[in-house]
N, C-alpha and C positions, 0 to 999 in steps of 0.2 A: 728432228728428234734429238733428245738429249744425248743419246749414244747409240751407235749401231754396232758396237763391238760385242763379241761374245763375253759371257760372264766367266769364262774359263781361260786358263793359260793355253795359248795356241798350241803348245807342245803336248797337251794332255792327250789329244787324239793319238799321237804317235806313240806315247808311252803305253796307252791302253792297248793299242794294236800289237805292240811288241809283247806285252804280257799275255793278252788273250790269244794271239797267234803264235806265241812261243818264239817269235823272232826268227822263224825259219821260212821255208818256201811257201808259196801260195797254197799248194796242195800238200796235205800231210798223210792222206789215206786213213787217218784215225777215225773219220766219220763214215767210213764205208759200211760200218755195222749199223748205221742208223742212229748213232749217238753223236752228241756234240759236247765240247768241253766248256766248262764254266770258268769265269775269271777267278783266280786264286784256287783253282782245283775243283775236281768233281766232274762227272759226266752225266748227262740226262738224255732221254730219247728226243729226237728232233721234232717229234710231233707232240711233245709235252708242253705245258704251259709257258715255261720260260722262253724256249726258242720261238714259239708262236708269237709271244709278246714282242720279243726282240725283232723278229722278222717283220712284224707289222710296223714297228717304229722305223725299221730300215726302209720299208716301202714309203712311209711318210717322208722320211729324209730325202729319198730319191725324187718324190713328187715336188718337194720344196726346191730341189735342185733344178727340176724342169722349169718351174716358175722363174727361178733366178736366171736361167739361160735366156729368158726374154728381156732381161734388164741390161741397160748399157753398163759397161765396165765402170765401177766406182760410183754407181748411182746409190741414192739413199736406200731404196728398196732392196737392191742387190746386196749391199753391205749388211743390212738388217737380217736378210735371209741367211747369209753366211754365218752370222752369229748364232742364229737359231739352229742351223745344221750342226754347228760345233757343240751346242748345248745338248743336242740329241745323242752325241757320243757319250756324254756324261750319263745321261739317262739310261742308255743301253748297257753301260758298264754296271750301273747299279742293278738293273734287271738281271744281268748275267752273273750275279754273285749269289752264292748259296747263303742262306740266313746265318749259318755259323761263321761265315767269313765277312760279314758286314763291318765288323770292327776294323778291317783292313782298308776300308774305303776312305778316300780323301775328299773332304767337302769341296765342291766346285770342280773337281777333276774326275772323280768316279762316283760321286754321290750328289744327287740333286739337293739344293739348299732352298730354304724359304726365301732367301734373297733373289734367287733365280726366278721364282714365281712372282715376287714383287716387281722385279724388273719388267716382266712381261705385262703386268697390270699397268705399269706406267706407260708402256708403249701403246697399249690398247687405248688408254685415256687420251693420249696425245694424238694418235691417228684418228680417233673418233671425232675429234674437233675439226677434221678436214672435210667432213661430209655431213649431210643432214640425215639424222637417224629417222627411220620410219618404223611404224608399228606393223608393217606388212613384211612378208618374206620377199627376198630379192630373187628374180629369175636369173640363173647363171648364164654366162655366155655373151655379155656385152662387148668384151674384147678378150683376146687370148690370154693376156697376163692375169686378168681377174678370174677367168675360167679355170686356169691352172691353179690359182690360189684356192679356189673353191674345191677343186679336186683334192688338193693337199689337205684342206680342212676336213673333208669327209674321211680321208685315210687316217688322220690324227684321231678323229672320233672313234674309228674302229680300233686304233691302237689303245685308246683309253679303255675301251671295253675289254680288249684282250689282256690288259694288265691287271684287271680287277682281282683275278685269282692268284696273282703272283706277288703283289706288293705286300710289304710288312707294315706293322704299326709304326707310325712316326715317319714314314716315307712321304716325300713330296712329289713323287712321280705322277700320281693321278692329278694332283692340282696343277702341275706344270703342263701336262697334256691338255687338260681342260682349258687353261688360259691360252695355250698355244692355238687351239682351234678357234677361240674367240678372236685372237689376234689375226689369224689368217682370214677370218670373215671380214674383220675391219679393213685389212689391207686390200681385200678384193673390192670392197665398196669404195675405198679411196681411189683405187685404180680406175674404177668406172666413172668417178666424178659425177657430173649431173646427168649421166646417161643411164643410171640404174633403172632397170625395168622391174616393177613390182608385180605382185600376184594379181592385183586388180588394176586394169588399165584405167586411165582417166582419173 
């Protein structure tokens, strides 16, 4: 692939964590009342739209990590998944920001950009050239890595649905999640190679 690096500064995750977590201990007790803090201020109920969306993206990121754990160190797939995981920190930062504070976000660090979406599209196109596309659905489970990528894909789809009520006009969050699910599907089929099992045998 042309690149397997993240589209963000590697230190962005640390800066976001320091801001969002206030740079203090892992536990703060601030959420014991059922609320959670937003980036750049404000608190919302943990079962409201923003925490649910962020939590689902967090699940997707963890599933991607599980797939990456199957990859040899330094492998092309592993490095690509690292980049995607870092991008999801950007996406969660945007989701965790109240509309009135969107002006404080930084493109590519705490704000998803059109370029991040375009980068995923390029990766999808490139990976799709490595296997034969079929008009049928693929039966998951031909090997462990592909199966884990399919699990990650379904969680990303769920994250996309969860963010529908939380994104604002002009946001690229939904487009990014949509392309990411497509990329994960393509990666799963690539990892299956010529062993892909389709819905209709023969």
